[in-house]
DOBARO-755224 format. One record per residue (C-alpha): residue number from 1; residue in three letters; x, y, z. Coordinates in steps of 0.1 Angstrom, whole numbers, plus 2048, in hexadecimal, padded with zeros to 3 digits. Each point is the difference from the previous one (the first is absolute). Layout:
N
PT zakol dotor  c1  c2  c3
PT   NUM   ala   X   Y   Z
...
end
This chain:
158
PT zakol dotor  c1  c2  c3
PT     1   unk DA4 519 0AC
PT     2   unk 7E8 81D 7FB
PT     3   unk 7E5 7E7 7F5
PT     4   unk 804 7EC 820
PT     5   unk 7FF 820 815
PT     6   unk 7DF 80A 7EF
PT     7   unk 7F1 7DE 806
PT     8   unk 80A 801 825
PT     9   unk 7F0 822 804
PT    10   unk 7E0 7F5 7EF
PT    11   unk 7FF 7E1 817
PT    12   unk 806 816 81F
PT    13   unk 7E4 818 7F6
PT    14   unk 7E9 7E3 7F9
PT    15   unk 808 7F1 822
PT    16   unk 7F9 821 811
PT    17   unk 7DF 805 7ED
PT    18   unk 7F2 7DD 808
PT    19   unk 804 807 825
PT    20   unk 7E2 817 7FD
PT    21   unk 7E9 7E6 7F0
PT    22   unk 7E9 7F5 81C
PT    23   unk 7FC 7DB 807
PT    24   unk 7E2 7F2 812
PT    25   unk 80A 7EF 820
PT    26   unk 7EF 7E2 80F
PT    27   unk 7EA 808 81E
PT    28   unk 812 7FD 821
PT    29   unk 7E4 7F4 818
PT    30   unk 814 7F3 81D
PT    31   unk 7F7 7DC 7F7
PT    32   unk 7DB 806 807
PT    33   unk 7F6 7F3 7DD
PT    34   unk 810 7DE 807
PT    35   unk 7ED 7F9 820
PT    36   unk 7E6 7EB 7ED
PT    37   unk 819 7E6 7F3
PT    38   unk 813 800 821
PT    39   unk 7E0 7FA 814
PT    40   unk 7EF 7E8 7E7
PT    41   unk 81E 7E9 7FD
PT    42   unk 80A 803 824
PT    43   unk 822 80D 7F5
PT    44   unk 81B 7FB 81B
PT    45   unk 817 81C 80A
PT    46   unk 81E 7F0 7EF
PT    47   unk 7ED 7FF 7DF
PT    48   unk 7F4 823 804
PT    49   unk 825 80A 804
PT    50   unk 80A 7EE 7E0
PT    51   unk 7E3 80F 7ED
PT    52   unk 808 823 80C
PT    53   unk 825 7FB 7F7
PT    54   unk 7FD 7EE 7DF
PT    55   unk 7DC 801 7F2
PT    56   unk 7EB 81E 80A
PT    57   unk 815 81A 7EF
PT    58   unk 7F5 7F4 7DE
PT    59   unk 7E1 7EC 808
PT    60   unk 7EB 818 816
PT    61   unk 7F8 824 806
PT    62   unk 81C 802 819
PT    63   unk 822 808 7F0
PT    64   unk 81E 80B 815
PT    65   unk 813 814 7E6
PT    66   unk 826 7FF 800
PT    67   unk 814 820 7FE
PT    68   unk 805 7FD 7DB
PT    69   unk 7DB 800 7F9
PT    70   unk 802 826 7FE
PT    71   unk 818 7FF 7E3
PT    72   unk 7F7 7FC 7DC
PT    73   unk 802 7E9 7ED
PT    74   unk 800 7E8 81E
PT    75   unk 7DE 80D 80B
PT    76   unk 7F1 7F7 7DE
PT    77   unk 80E 7DD 803
PT    78   unk 7F2 7FC 824
PT    79   unk 7DD 80D 7F7
PT    80   unk 7FE 7E9 7E2
PT    81   unk 80D 7E3 815
PT    82   unk 7E6 806 81C
PT    83   unk 7E3 804 7E7
PT    84   unk 809 7E0 7EF
PT    85   unk 804 7ED 821
PT    86   unk 7DE 80C 80C
PT    87   unk 7F0 7F5 7DF
PT    88   unk 80C 7DC 807
PT    89   unk 7F8 800 825
PT    90   unk 7F4 81B 816
PT    91   unk 7FD 7F7 825
PT    92   unk 7EE 821 806
PT    93   unk 7E4 7F4 7EA
PT    94   unk 7FD 7DE 811
PT    95   unk 7DB 806 809
PT    96   unk 7F8 805 7DC
PT    97   unk 80C 7DE 7F6
PT    98   unk 7E9 7E2 7FF
PT    99   unk 809 7E1 814
PT   100   unk 80B 7EF 7E0
PT   101   unk 816 81D 7F7
PT   102   unk 80F 802 823
PT   103   unk 808 7DB 7FF
PT   104   unk 810 805 7DD
PT   105   unk 814 81E 80B
PT   106   unk 80E 7ED 81E
PT   107   unk 808 7E3 7E9
PT   108   unk 813 818 7E9
PT   109   unk 812 80F 81D
PT   110   unk 80C 7DD 80A
PT   111   unk 80B 7F8 7DD
PT   112   unk 812 822 7FB
PT   113   unk 813 7FD 821
PT   114   unk 809 7DB 7FA
PT   115   unk 80E 808 7DE
PT   116   unk 813 81E 80C
PT   117   unk 7EC 818 7EA
PT   118   unk 7F5 815 81E
PT   119   unk 80C 816 80D
PT   120   unk 80F 80D 7E0
PT   121   unk 825 800 7FD
PT   122   unk 800 825 7F9
PT   123   unk 7EF 805 821
PT   124   unk 818 7EA 814
PT   125   unk 81E 812 7F1
PT   126   unk 7F7 81F 815
PT   127   unk 7EB 7F2 81C
PT   128   unk 811 7E0 807
PT   129   unk 7F6 7DC 7FA
PT   130   unk 7E6 7EB 810
PT   131   unk 810 7E4 813
PT   132   unk 7F8 7DB 7FA
PT   133   unk 7F0 7FF 823
PT   134   unk 7EA 81D 7F7
PT   135   unk 7F6 7F0 7DF
PT   136   unk 7F7 7E0 812
PT   137   unk 7EC 813 81A
PT   138   unk 7ED 814 7E5
PT   139   unk 7F8 7E1 7EC
PT   140   unk 7F4 7ED 81E
PT   141   unk 7EA 81D 80A
PT   142   unk 7F2 803 7DD
PT   143   unk 7F8 7DB 7FF
PT   144   unk 7EE 802 821
PT   145   unk 7EE 820 7F6
PT   146   unk 7F2 7F0 7E1
PT   147   unk 7ED 7E8 817
PT   148   unk 7EB 81D 80B
PT   149   unk 7F1 801 7DD
PT   150   unk 7FC 7DA 7FB
PT   151   unk 7DD 7FE 80F
PT   152   unk 7F4 81E 7EC
PT   153   unk 80E 7F1 7E0
PT   154   unk 7EF 7DF 807
PT   155   unk 7DE 810 806
PT   156   unk 802 814 7DF
PT   157   unk 808 7E0 7ED
PT   158   unk 7E0 7EF 80C
end
C-alpha cells in the first residue's frame, strides 16, 4: 500500500511539474492565412464553414484551441498533432505550393475524406463528426477546385 501511495505522489508531482513546460501554439491569425486557397479555388461559404470546423485547426495557421489545450499532457498531444497535420497539408502555405502540388494535395484531400481517414477519429471524438453531406460537399468542391490547376499542369507538360 505504501508503494502505491509513493507512486501516486510521484505521478501527481510529475503532473504538476509538466504544467510549467511551455508548448508552442499555432498562430491564430483570424483566418487571414487561408484567404489564398479560399480565393484561388473560389471556395463557397458552406465549404469555408466545413474547413473551419473540421480542417483548419490542424491544417493551417488558424487553430481554435479547446479548453483542455491548456492542460498537460493534452497540450503536448495537440501541438504534435497540429505540427504533423501541417507537415502533410498546410492551407496557410497554399501560395508556396506549385500548381502540381496543389492539384496533388486536393487529390489527397479527396482520397482521405472518401476513405474516412480525415478528419481523424481522435479529432471527431471531441469536436463531432463530419456528416455524409459535408463529406460529399467537400469532395465535390475539391474535384471542382482541381480544375483550376488543369490548364497550368497541361502547359508545364508541353
